[in-house]
DSSP file (Angstrom, degrees, kcal/mol; ACC not computed):
  #  RESIDUE AA STRUCTURE BP1 BP2  ACC     N-H-->O    O-->H-N    N-H-->O    O-->H-N    TCO  KAPPA ALPHA  PHI   PSI    X-CA   Y-CA   Z-CA
    1    1 A M              0   0    0      0, 0.0     2,-0.3     0, 0.0     0, 0.0   0.000 360.0 360.0 360.0 137.7   30.0   28.2   -1.4
    2    2 A T        -     0   0    0      1,-0.1     3,-0.1     3,-0.0     0, 0.0  -0.666 360.0-106.6 -98.2 152.6   26.3   28.7   -1.2
    3    3 A D        -     0   0    0     -2,-0.3    -1,-0.1     1,-0.1     2,-0.0  -0.457  42.7-102.3 -71.1 145.8   24.5   31.4    0.8
    4    4 A P        -     0   0    0      0, 0.0    -1,-0.1     0, 0.0     0, 0.0  -0.340  46.0 -92.7 -66.1 153.2   22.7   30.2    3.9
    5    5 A R        -     0   0    0      1,-0.1     3,-0.1    -3,-0.1    -3,-0.0  -0.356  43.3-108.5 -63.8 143.3   18.9   29.9    3.5
    6    6 A P        -     0   0    0      0, 0.0    -1,-0.1     0, 0.0    -3,-0.0  -0.428  45.4 -92.7 -68.5 150.9   17.0   32.9    4.6
    7    7 A P        -     0   0    0      0, 0.0     3,-0.1     0, 0.0     0, 0.0  -0.290  45.3-100.1 -64.0 149.4   15.1   32.5    7.8
    8    8 A L        -     0   0    0      1,-0.1     2,-0.1    -3,-0.1    -3,-0.0  -0.415  44.7-100.7 -66.4 142.9   11.5   31.3    7.6
    9    9 A P        -     0   0    0      0, 0.0     2,-0.2     0, 0.0    -1,-0.1  -0.395  40.2-114.2 -65.7 142.7    8.9   34.0    7.9
   10   10 A T        -     0   0    0      1,-0.1     2,-0.2    -3,-0.1     0, 0.0  -0.477  31.4-103.0 -77.5 148.3    7.4   34.2   11.4
   11   11 A S     >  -     0   0    0     -2,-0.2     4,-0.6     1,-0.1    -1,-0.1  -0.498  21.6-150.3 -69.7 134.8    3.7   33.5   11.8
   12   12 A T  T  4 S+     0   0    0     -2,-0.2    -1,-0.1     1,-0.2    -2,-0.0   0.671  94.3  44.2 -82.0 -15.3    1.7   36.6   12.2
   13   13 A S  T  > S+     0   0    0      2,-0.1     4,-1.5     3,-0.1    -1,-0.2   0.567  96.4  73.8-104.2  -9.7   -0.9   34.9   14.3
   14   14 A L  H  > S+     0   0    0      2,-0.2     4,-2.6     1,-0.2     5,-0.2   0.936  94.4  49.7 -71.6 -45.4    1.3   32.9   16.6
   15   15 A R  H  X S+     0   0    0     -4,-0.6     4,-2.5     1,-0.2     5,-0.2   0.935 112.6  45.8 -62.9 -48.0    2.5   35.7   18.8
   16   16 A P  H  > S+     0   0    0      0, 0.0     4,-2.4     0, 0.0    -1,-0.2   0.892 113.2  51.2 -62.4 -36.3   -1.0   37.2   19.5
   17   17 A A  H  X S+     0   0    0     -4,-1.5     4,-2.1     2,-0.2    -2,-0.2   0.931 113.1  44.3 -65.6 -43.9   -2.4   33.8   20.2
   18   18 A L  H  X S+     0   0    0     -4,-2.6     4,-2.6     2,-0.2    -1,-0.2   0.873 112.2  53.5 -66.7 -36.0    0.4   33.0   22.7
   19   19 A A  H  X S+     0   0    0     -4,-2.5     4,-2.7    -5,-0.2    -2,-0.2   0.902 108.4  49.8 -64.3 -40.3    0.0   36.5   24.2
   20   20 A L  H  X S+     0   0    0     -4,-2.4     4,-2.4     2,-0.2    -2,-0.2   0.921 112.3  46.9 -64.3 -43.8   -3.7   35.9   24.7
   21   21 A L  H  X S+     0   0    0     -4,-2.1     4,-2.5     2,-0.2    -2,-0.2   0.900 113.0  49.4 -64.5 -40.2   -3.0   32.6   26.4
   22   22 A A  H  X S+     0   0    0     -4,-2.6     4,-2.7     2,-0.2     5,-0.2   0.914 110.7  50.1 -65.6 -41.8   -0.3   34.1   28.6
   23   23 A G  H  X S+     0   0    0     -4,-2.7     4,-2.3     2,-0.2    -2,-0.2   0.909 112.4  46.8 -62.7 -42.2   -2.6   37.0   29.6
   24   24 A L  H  X S+     0   0    0     -4,-2.4     4,-2.9     2,-0.2     5,-0.2   0.905 112.1  51.5 -64.4 -40.8   -5.4   34.5   30.5
   25   25 A G  H  X S+     0   0    0     -4,-2.5     4,-2.5     2,-0.2    -2,-0.2   0.914 110.7  46.8 -63.0 -43.8   -2.9   32.4   32.4
   26   26 A V  H  X S+     0   0    0     -4,-2.7     4,-2.4     2,-0.2     5,-0.3   0.922 113.7  49.3 -63.8 -43.7   -1.6   35.3   34.4
   27   27 A T  H  X S+     0   0    0     -4,-2.3     4,-2.6    -5,-0.2     5,-0.3   0.948 113.4  45.4 -60.3 -49.5   -5.1   36.5   35.2
   28   28 A V  H  X S+     0   0    0     -4,-2.9     4,-2.9     1,-0.2     5,-0.3   0.907 112.7  51.2 -62.6 -42.7   -6.2   33.1   36.3
   29   29 A L  H  X S+     0   0    0     -4,-2.5     4,-2.4    -5,-0.2     5,-0.3   0.941 113.7  42.8 -61.6 -48.5   -3.1   32.5   38.4
   30   30 A I  H  X S+     0   0    0     -4,-2.4     4,-2.5     1,-0.2     5,-0.2   0.928 117.8  45.4 -65.5 -45.0   -3.4   35.8   40.3
   31   31 A V  H  X S+     0   0    0     -4,-2.6     4,-2.7    -5,-0.3     5,-0.3   0.918 113.7  49.8 -66.4 -42.4   -7.2   35.5   40.8
   32   32 A F  H  X S+     0   0    0     -4,-2.9     4,-2.2    -5,-0.3     5,-0.2   0.951 115.6  41.4 -61.6 -50.1   -7.0   31.9   41.9
   33   33 A V  H  X S+     0   0    0     -4,-2.4     4,-2.5    -5,-0.3     5,-0.2   0.935 118.0  47.0 -64.8 -45.7   -4.2   32.5   44.5
   34   34 A G  H  X S+     0   0    0     -4,-2.5     4,-2.4    -5,-0.3     5,-0.2   0.920 115.0  44.2 -63.7 -45.6   -5.8   35.7   45.8
   35   35 A V  H  X S+     0   0    0     -4,-2.7     4,-2.4    -5,-0.2     5,-0.2   0.881 113.4  52.1 -68.6 -37.2   -9.3   34.4   46.1
   36   36 A T  H  X S+     0   0    0     -4,-2.2     4,-2.5    -5,-0.3    -2,-0.2   0.937 111.8  45.8 -63.1 -46.0   -8.1   31.2   47.7
   37   37 A V  H  X S+     0   0    0     -4,-2.5     4,-2.0     1,-0.2    -2,-0.2   0.928 115.3  46.0 -64.0 -45.0   -6.0   33.1   50.3
   38   38 A S  H  X S+     0   0    0     -4,-2.4     4,-1.9     2,-0.2    -1,-0.2   0.871 113.3  49.7 -68.7 -34.7   -8.8   35.5   51.1
   39   39 A T  H  X S+     0   0    0     -4,-2.4     4,-1.7     2,-0.2    -1,-0.2   0.911 110.7  49.2 -68.7 -41.5  -11.4   32.7   51.3
   40   40 A L  H  X S+     0   0    0     -4,-2.5     4,-0.7     1,-0.2    -2,-0.2   0.865 110.0  52.6 -64.7 -34.3   -9.2   30.7   53.6
   41   41 A A  H  < S+     0   0    0     -4,-2.0     3,-0.5     1,-0.2    -1,-0.2   0.890 112.2  44.7 -66.4 -38.4   -8.7   33.8   55.8
   42   42 A A  H  < S+     0   0    0     -4,-1.9    -2,-0.2     1,-0.2    -1,-0.2   0.768 110.2  56.4 -74.6 -24.7  -12.5   34.3   56.0
   43   43 A L  H >< S+     0   0    0     -4,-1.7     3,-2.4    -5,-0.1    -1,-0.2   0.578  74.2 127.5 -84.6 -10.6  -13.0   30.5   56.7
   44   44 A R  T 3< S-     0   0    0     -4,-0.7     3,-0.1    -3,-0.5    -3,-0.0  -0.240  85.4  -0.7 -54.5 123.8  -10.8   30.4   59.8
   45   45 A G  T 3  S+     0   0    0      1,-0.2     2,-0.4     0, 0.0    -1,-0.3   0.559 107.4 114.0  77.3   8.6  -12.6   28.8   62.7
   46   46 A V  S <  S-     0   0    0     -3,-2.4    -1,-0.2     5,-0.0     5,-0.1  -0.900  74.7-110.7-115.2 141.7  -15.9   28.4   60.7
   47   47 A D    >   -     0   0    0     -2,-0.4     3,-1.1     1,-0.2     4,-0.1  -0.561  24.4-142.3 -67.4 122.1  -17.5   25.1   59.8
   48   48 A P  G >  S+     0   0    0      0, 0.0     3,-0.8     0, 0.0    -1,-0.2   0.770  96.7  60.7 -60.5 -26.1  -17.1   24.8   56.0
   49   49 A K  G 3  S+     0   0    0      1,-0.2    -2,-0.0    -3,-0.0    -3,-0.0   0.810 114.1  33.5 -72.3 -28.6  -20.6   23.2   55.6
   50   50 A S  G <  S+     0   0    0     -3,-1.1     2,-0.2     2,-0.0    -1,-0.2   0.087  88.9 143.0-111.5  22.7  -22.3   26.2   57.1
   51   51 A Y    <   +     0   0    0     -3,-0.8     2,-0.4    -5,-0.1    -8,-0.1  -0.456  24.3 179.5 -71.8 128.6  -20.0   28.8   55.7
   52   52 A V        -     0   0    0     -2,-0.2    60,-0.1    58,-0.1    -2,-0.0  -0.995  34.4-117.9-124.2 122.3  -21.4   32.1   54.5
   53   53 A A        -     0   0    0     58,-0.6     5,-0.1    -2,-0.4   -14,-0.0  -0.327  28.8-118.0 -62.4 134.0  -18.8   34.5   53.2
   54   54 A P    >   -     0   0    0      0, 0.0     3,-1.5     0, 0.0     4,-0.5  -0.295  29.1-106.0 -66.5 160.5  -18.5   37.8   55.2
   55   55 A F  T >  S+     0   0    0      1,-0.3     3,-1.2     2,-0.2    -2,-0.1   0.841 114.2  64.9 -59.3 -36.0  -19.3   40.9   53.3
   56   56 A W  T 3> S+     0   0    0      1,-0.3     4,-1.6     2,-0.2    -1,-0.3   0.710  88.9  69.2 -65.0 -18.8  -15.7   42.1   53.1
   57   57 A T  H <> S+     0   0    0     -3,-1.5     4,-2.7     1,-0.2    -1,-0.3   0.845  93.0  56.9 -69.5 -30.7  -14.8   39.1   50.9
   58   58 A Y  H <> S+     0   0    0     -3,-1.2     4,-2.1    -4,-0.5    -1,-0.2   0.940 109.0  42.1 -71.6 -46.5  -16.7   40.4   47.9
   59   59 A P  H  > S+     0   0    0      0, 0.0     4,-2.3     0, 0.0    -1,-0.2   0.890 115.9  52.8 -62.7 -34.8  -15.0   43.8   47.6
   60   60 A T  H  X S+     0   0    0     -4,-1.6     4,-2.5     2,-0.2    -2,-0.2   0.929 109.7  46.7 -64.1 -44.6  -11.7   42.0   48.2
   61   61 A H  H  X S+     0   0    0     -4,-2.7     4,-2.6     1,-0.2    -1,-0.2   0.858 110.4  54.2 -65.4 -34.7  -12.4   39.5   45.5
   62   62 A L  H  X S+     0   0    0     -4,-2.1     4,-2.2     2,-0.2    -1,-0.2   0.920 110.6  45.1 -64.9 -43.4  -13.4   42.3   43.1
   63   63 A V  H  X S+     0   0    0     -4,-2.3     4,-2.6     2,-0.2    -2,-0.2   0.913 113.4  50.3 -66.1 -42.8  -10.1   44.1   43.7
   64   64 A I  H  X S+     0   0    0     -4,-2.5     4,-2.5     1,-0.2    -2,-0.2   0.915 111.4  48.8 -61.8 -42.9   -8.2   40.8   43.3
   65   65 A S  H  X S+     0   0    0     -4,-2.6     4,-2.5     2,-0.2    -1,-0.2   0.897 111.6  49.1 -64.8 -40.1  -10.0   40.1   40.1
   66   66 A A  H  X S+     0   0    0     -4,-2.2     4,-2.4     2,-0.2    -2,-0.2   0.912 112.0  48.2 -66.1 -41.6   -9.3   43.6   38.8
   67   67 A L  H  X S+     0   0    0     -4,-2.6     4,-2.4     2,-0.2    -2,-0.2   0.903 112.5  49.2 -65.2 -40.1   -5.6   43.4   39.7
   68   68 A G  H  X S+     0   0    0     -4,-2.5     4,-2.3     2,-0.2    -2,-0.2   0.910 112.1  47.9 -63.9 -42.1   -5.4   39.9   38.0
   69   69 A A  H  X S+     0   0    0     -4,-2.5     4,-2.6     2,-0.2    -2,-0.2   0.885 111.1  51.5 -65.8 -38.1   -7.1   41.3   34.9
   70   70 A M  H  X S+     0   0    0     -4,-2.4     4,-2.5     2,-0.2    -2,-0.2   0.920 110.8  47.5 -64.7 -43.1   -4.8   44.3   34.8
   71   71 A A  H  X S+     0   0    0     -4,-2.4     4,-2.5     2,-0.2    -2,-0.2   0.884 112.2  50.7 -64.9 -37.9   -1.7   42.0   35.1
   72   72 A G  H  X S+     0   0    0     -4,-2.3     4,-2.5     2,-0.2    -2,-0.2   0.903 111.2  47.5 -65.9 -41.2   -3.1   39.8   32.3
   73   73 A G  H  X S+     0   0    0     -4,-2.6     4,-2.4     2,-0.2    -2,-0.2   0.891 112.0  50.6 -65.0 -39.6   -3.7   42.9   30.1
   74   74 A F  H  X S+     0   0    0     -4,-2.5     4,-2.3     2,-0.2    -2,-0.2   0.926 111.8  47.7 -62.2 -45.7   -0.2   44.1   30.8
   75   75 A T  H  X S+     0   0    0     -4,-2.5     4,-2.3     2,-0.2    -2,-0.2   0.918 112.0  49.2 -62.7 -44.9    1.3   40.7   30.0
   76   76 A T  H  X S+     0   0    0     -4,-2.5     4,-1.7     1,-0.2    -1,-0.2   0.923 113.8  45.5 -61.9 -45.0   -0.7   40.5   26.7
   77   77 A A  H  < S+     0   0    0     -4,-2.4    -1,-0.2     1,-0.2     6,-0.2   0.863 111.1  54.2 -67.2 -34.9    0.3   44.0   25.6
   78   78 A R  H >< S+     0   0    0     -4,-2.3     3,-1.1     1,-0.2    -2,-0.2   0.912 109.3  46.6 -65.8 -42.5    3.9   43.3   26.6
   79   79 A I  H 3< S+     0   0    0     -4,-2.3    -1,-0.2     1,-0.3    -2,-0.2   0.844 114.4  48.0 -69.6 -32.8    4.2   40.1   24.5
   80   80 A T  T >< S+     0   0    0     -4,-1.7     3,-1.7    -5,-0.2    -1,-0.3  -0.035  79.7 157.0 -98.2  31.7    2.5   41.9   21.5
   81   81 A T  T <   +     0   0    0     -3,-1.1     3,-0.1     1,-0.3    -3,-0.1  -0.293  64.2  32.3 -56.4 138.6    4.7   45.0   21.7
   82   82 A G  T 3  S+     0   0    0      1,-0.4    -1,-0.3     0, 0.0     2,-0.2   0.409 108.4  84.3  91.5  -1.5    4.9   46.7   18.3
   83   83 A R  S <  S-     0   0    0     -3,-1.7    -1,-0.4    -6,-0.2    -3,-0.0  -0.638  87.4 -81.4-120.2 179.9    1.3   45.7   17.4
   84   84 A T    >   -     0   0    0     -2,-0.2     3,-0.5    -3,-0.1     4,-0.2  -0.195  40.3-107.5 -75.5 174.2   -2.1   47.1   18.2
   85   85 A L  T 3> S+     0   0    0      1,-0.2     4,-2.2     2,-0.1     5,-0.2   0.168  87.2 112.5 -86.3  17.9   -4.0   46.6   21.4
   86   86 A F  H 3> S+     0   0    0      1,-0.2     4,-2.2     2,-0.2    -1,-0.2   0.898  74.0  51.2 -60.1 -41.9   -6.4   44.3   19.6
   87   87 A T  H <> S+     0   0    0     -3,-0.5     4,-2.1     1,-0.2    -1,-0.2   0.883 109.8  50.2 -65.1 -37.1   -5.2   41.2   21.4
   88   88 A T  H  > S+     0   0    0      2,-0.2     4,-2.3     1,-0.2    -1,-0.2   0.872 108.6  53.2 -66.6 -35.9   -5.7   43.0   24.7
   89   89 A L  H  X S+     0   0    0     -4,-2.2     4,-2.3     2,-0.2    -2,-0.2   0.893 107.1  51.5 -64.3 -39.5   -9.2   43.9   23.6
   90   90 A V  H  X S+     0   0    0     -4,-2.2     4,-2.3     2,-0.2    -2,-0.2   0.912 108.9  51.0 -63.1 -41.8   -9.9   40.2   22.9
   91   91 A L  H  X S+     0   0    0     -4,-2.1     4,-2.4     1,-0.2    -2,-0.2   0.925 109.7  50.3 -59.4 -44.4   -8.7   39.4   26.4
   92   92 A A  H  X S+     0   0    0     -4,-2.3     4,-2.4     1,-0.2    -2,-0.2   0.891 110.1  50.1 -62.2 -39.4  -11.0   42.1   27.8
   93   93 A L  H  X S+     0   0    0     -4,-2.3     4,-2.7     2,-0.2    -1,-0.2   0.883 109.4  51.1 -67.0 -37.8  -13.9   40.6   25.8
   94   94 A I  H  X S+     0   0    0     -4,-2.3     4,-2.3     2,-0.2    -2,-0.2   0.930 112.5  46.2 -63.4 -44.4  -13.2   37.1   27.1
   95   95 A L  H  X S+     0   0    0     -4,-2.4     4,-1.7     2,-0.2    -2,-0.2   0.888 112.5  51.6 -65.4 -38.2  -13.2   38.4   30.6
   96   96 A L  H  X S+     0   0    0     -4,-2.4     4,-2.3    -5,-0.2    -2,-0.2   0.946 112.6  44.1 -62.5 -48.7  -16.4   40.4   30.0
   97   97 A M  H  X S+     0   0    0     -4,-2.7     4,-1.6     1,-0.2    -2,-0.2   0.872 112.0  52.2 -68.1 -35.7  -18.2   37.4   28.6
   98   98 A S  H  < S+     0   0    0     -4,-2.3    -1,-0.2    -5,-0.2    -2,-0.2   0.850 117.0  39.5 -69.5 -31.0  -17.0   35.0   31.3
   99   99 A A  H  X S+     0   0    0     -4,-1.7     4,-0.5    -5,-0.2    23,-0.3   0.764 115.5  51.9 -85.4 -26.1  -18.2   37.4   34.0
  100  100 A L  H  X S+     0   0    0     -4,-2.3     4,-2.6    -5,-0.2     5,-0.3   0.728  90.4  77.8 -83.7 -21.6  -21.4   38.4   32.3
  101  101 A T  H  X S+     0   0    0     -4,-1.6     4,-2.3     1,-0.2     5,-0.2   0.915  94.5  47.0 -57.2 -48.1  -22.6   34.8   31.7
  102  102 A P  H  >>S+     0   0    0      0, 0.0     5,-2.0     0, 0.0     4,-0.7   0.845 112.3  52.5 -63.7 -29.5  -23.9   34.3   35.3
  103  103 A V  H  <5S+     0   0    0     -4,-0.5     3,-0.5    -3,-0.2    -2,-0.2   0.936 112.7  43.0 -68.9 -45.4  -25.6   37.7   35.2
  104  104 A L  H  <5S+     0   0    0     -4,-2.6    -1,-0.2     1,-0.2    -3,-0.2   0.845 116.3  47.2 -70.8 -33.4  -27.4   36.9   31.9
  105  105 A R  H  <5S-     0   0    0     -4,-2.3    -1,-0.2    -5,-0.3    -2,-0.2   0.575 103.7-131.2 -81.9  -8.9  -28.4   33.4   33.0
  106  106 A R  T  <5 -     0   0    0     -4,-0.7    -3,-0.2    -3,-0.5    -2,-0.1   0.931  34.3-166.3  54.9  48.6  -29.5   34.6   36.4
  107  107 A T      < -     0   0    0     -5,-2.0    -1,-0.1    -6,-0.1     2,-0.1  -0.346  29.8 -94.8 -64.2 143.3  -27.5   31.9   38.1
  108  108 A A        -     0   0    0     -3,-0.1    -1,-0.1     1,-0.1     2,-0.1  -0.389  45.6-131.5 -61.5 132.3  -28.3   31.3   41.7
  109  109 A R        -     0   0    0      1,-0.1     3,-0.1    -2,-0.1    -1,-0.1  -0.421  21.8 -96.7 -85.5 161.1  -25.9   33.3   43.9
  110  110 A A    >   -     0   0    0      1,-0.1     3,-2.1    -2,-0.1    -1,-0.1  -0.372  55.9 -82.2 -68.9 153.8  -23.9   32.1   46.8
  111  111 A P  T 3  S+     0   0    0      0, 0.0   -58,-0.6     0, 0.0    -1,-0.1  -0.394 118.0  13.9 -59.8 129.6  -25.4   32.7   50.3
  112  112 A G  T 3  S+     0   0    0      1,-0.3    -2,-0.1   -60,-0.1   -60,-0.1   0.377  87.8 142.0  87.4  -4.3  -24.6   36.3   51.4
  113  113 A E    <   -     0   0    0     -3,-2.1    -1,-0.3     1,-0.1    -4,-0.1  -0.567  51.4-124.0 -73.4 126.8  -23.4   37.4   47.9
  114  114 A P    >   -     0   0    0      0, 0.0     3,-0.9     0, 0.0    -4,-0.1  -0.291  14.0-119.4 -70.0 156.4  -24.5   41.0   47.3
  115  115 A D  T 3  S+     0   0    0      1,-0.2     4,-0.5     2,-0.1    -2,-0.0   0.827 110.3  55.1 -62.7 -33.0  -26.7   41.9   44.3
  116  116 A W  T 3> S+     0   0    0      1,-0.2     4,-2.1     2,-0.1    -1,-0.2   0.651  87.4  82.5 -77.8 -15.8  -24.0   44.3   42.9
  117  117 A Y  H <> S+     0   0    0     -3,-0.9     4,-2.3     1,-0.2     5,-0.2   0.922  87.9  45.9 -64.0 -51.6  -21.1   41.8   42.8
  118  118 A P  H  > S+     0   0    0      0, 0.0     4,-1.8     0, 0.0    -1,-0.2   0.916 117.6  43.6 -61.6 -42.2  -21.7   39.8   39.6
  119  119 A L  H  > S+     0   0    0     -4,-0.5     4,-1.4     2,-0.2    -2,-0.2   0.883 112.3  53.2 -70.1 -37.0  -22.3   42.9   37.5
  120  120 A S  H  X S+     0   0    0     -4,-2.1     4,-3.1     1,-0.2     5,-0.2   0.892 108.6  50.4 -63.1 -38.8  -19.4   44.8   39.1
  121  121 A L  H  X S+     0   0    0     -4,-2.3     4,-1.9     1,-0.2    -1,-0.2   0.891 108.1  52.7 -64.7 -39.7  -17.1   41.9   38.3
  122  122 A A  H  < S+     0   0    0     -4,-1.8    -1,-0.2   -23,-0.3    -2,-0.2   0.774 116.8  39.5 -67.7 -25.8  -18.3   42.0   34.6
  123  123 A I  H  X S+     0   0    0     -4,-1.4     4,-1.3    -5,-0.1    -2,-0.2   0.883 116.7  46.8 -87.4 -44.6  -17.5   45.7   34.4
  124  124 A A  H  X S+     0   0    0     -4,-3.1     4,-2.5     1,-0.2     5,-0.2   0.875 104.9  58.0 -71.4 -39.0  -14.3   45.9   36.4
  125  125 A S  H  X S+     0   0    0     -4,-1.9     4,-2.2    -5,-0.2    -1,-0.2   0.939 109.5  40.2 -63.5 -51.1  -12.4   43.0   34.8
  126  126 A P  H  > S+     0   0    0      0, 0.0     4,-2.3     0, 0.0     5,-0.2   0.890 116.0  51.6 -67.6 -35.1  -12.4   44.1   31.2
  127  127 A I  H  X S+     0   0    0     -4,-1.3     4,-2.4     1,-0.2    -2,-0.2   0.919 111.0  48.4 -64.1 -41.5  -11.7   47.7   32.1
  128  128 A A  H  X S+     0   0    0     -4,-2.5     4,-2.5     2,-0.2    -1,-0.2   0.884 109.6  52.4 -66.2 -38.1   -8.8   46.6   34.2
  129  129 A A  H  X S+     0   0    0     -4,-2.2     4,-1.9     2,-0.2    -2,-0.2   0.929 112.3  45.0 -63.6 -44.5   -7.4   44.4   31.4
  130  130 A L  H  X S+     0   0    0     -4,-2.3     4,-2.5     2,-0.2    -2,-0.2   0.899 112.1  52.4 -64.8 -40.0   -7.6   47.3   28.9
  131  131 A L  H  X S+     0   0    0     -4,-2.4     4,-2.7     1,-0.2    -2,-0.2   0.906 107.6  51.8 -62.8 -41.5   -6.0   49.6   31.5
  132  132 A G  H  X S+     0   0    0     -4,-2.5     4,-2.0     1,-0.2    -1,-0.2   0.900 110.9  48.1 -61.1 -41.0   -3.2   47.2   32.0
  133  133 A G  H  X S+     0   0    0     -4,-1.9     4,-2.1     2,-0.2    -2,-0.2   0.900 112.3  48.2 -65.6 -41.2   -2.5   47.1   28.3
  134  134 A I  H  X S+     0   0    0     -4,-2.5     4,-2.6     2,-0.2     5,-0.2   0.900 109.6  52.8 -66.8 -40.4   -2.6   50.8   28.0
  135  135 A I  H  X S+     0   0    0     -4,-2.7     4,-2.4     1,-0.2    -1,-0.2   0.917 109.8  48.8 -61.1 -42.7   -0.2   51.2   31.0
  136  136 A E  H  X S+     0   0    0     -4,-2.0     4,-2.6     2,-0.2    -1,-0.2   0.916 111.9  48.4 -64.9 -41.8    2.3   48.8   29.3
  137  137 A R  H  X S+     0   0    0     -4,-2.1     4,-1.8     2,-0.2    -2,-0.2   0.907 113.1  46.7 -66.1 -40.9    2.1   50.7   26.0
  138  138 A R  H  X S+     0   0    0     -4,-2.6     4,-2.1     2,-0.2    -1,-0.2   0.892 113.4  50.2 -66.9 -37.7    2.6   54.1   27.6
  139  139 A R  H  X S+     0   0    0     -4,-2.4     4,-2.5    -5,-0.2    -2,-0.2   0.911 110.3  48.8 -65.6 -42.6    5.4   52.6   29.7
  140  140 A S  H  < S+     0   0    0     -4,-2.6    -1,-0.2     1,-0.2    -2,-0.2   0.828 111.9  49.4 -69.8 -30.0    7.1   51.2   26.6
  141  141 A L  H >< S+     0   0    0     -4,-1.8     3,-0.6    -5,-0.2    -1,-0.2   0.876 113.2  47.0 -72.1 -36.9    6.8   54.5   24.7
  142  142 A T  H 3< S+     0   0    0     -4,-2.1    -2,-0.2     1,-0.2    -3,-0.2   0.896 120.8  35.7 -70.7 -40.7    8.2   56.4   27.7
  143  143 A Y  T 3< S+     0   0    0     -4,-2.5    -1,-0.2    -5,-0.1    -2,-0.2   0.050  78.6 142.9-105.3  25.5   11.2   54.1   28.2
  144  144 A S    <   -     0   0    0     -3,-0.6     2,-0.1     1,-0.1    -3,-0.1  -0.484  57.3-111.4 -67.7 132.8   12.0   53.1   24.7
  145  145 A P        -     0   0    0      0, 0.0    -1,-0.1     0, 0.0    -2,-0.0  -0.378  25.4-140.5 -68.2 139.4   15.8   52.8   24.3
  146  146 A T        -     0   0    0     -2,-0.1     2,-0.1    -3,-0.0    -3,-0.0  -0.812  27.0-105.3 -97.8 139.6   17.4   55.4   22.1
  147  147 A P        -     0   0    0      0, 0.0     2,-0.2     0, 0.0    -1,-0.0  -0.418  35.7-135.1 -65.3 134.1   20.2   54.3   19.9
  148  148 A S              0   0    0     -2,-0.1     0, 0.0     1,-0.1     0, 0.0  -0.625 360.0 360.0 -91.4 151.1   23.6   55.4   21.2
  149  149 A A              0   0    0     -2,-0.2    -1,-0.1     0, 0.0     0, 0.0   0.455 360.0 360.0 -83.9 360.0   26.2   56.9   19.0
């Protein structure tokens, strides 16, 4: 009788790549749903063609984006447990560059959009993603199972 074949070695780059995609997916899902709901709430009873977002929508969108980025960072760190936070850092850099691009290009803002909003989004999103990753790592260190006798 022959010994069974040893399992194939796992790819070292597959898990971080999937974790990054999952983190981006979670971030996009939360931000899309949250911003859609808050925009529809602000749009009630207003003609969409002449819609100017009320001031409260921008801080709300900023909080929603930060929560989505935090959840994405948490997800990325959770999938890459046992590794460094490098993948979470890559997620934070992707969020930074995607939010910073309109600031650097000086893209025309939406009517009623405050001056501080684009730069605040570029600062809050990557910080929240890193914070989500750090929270997951601290949580996993605190609640790591101990072997029972």
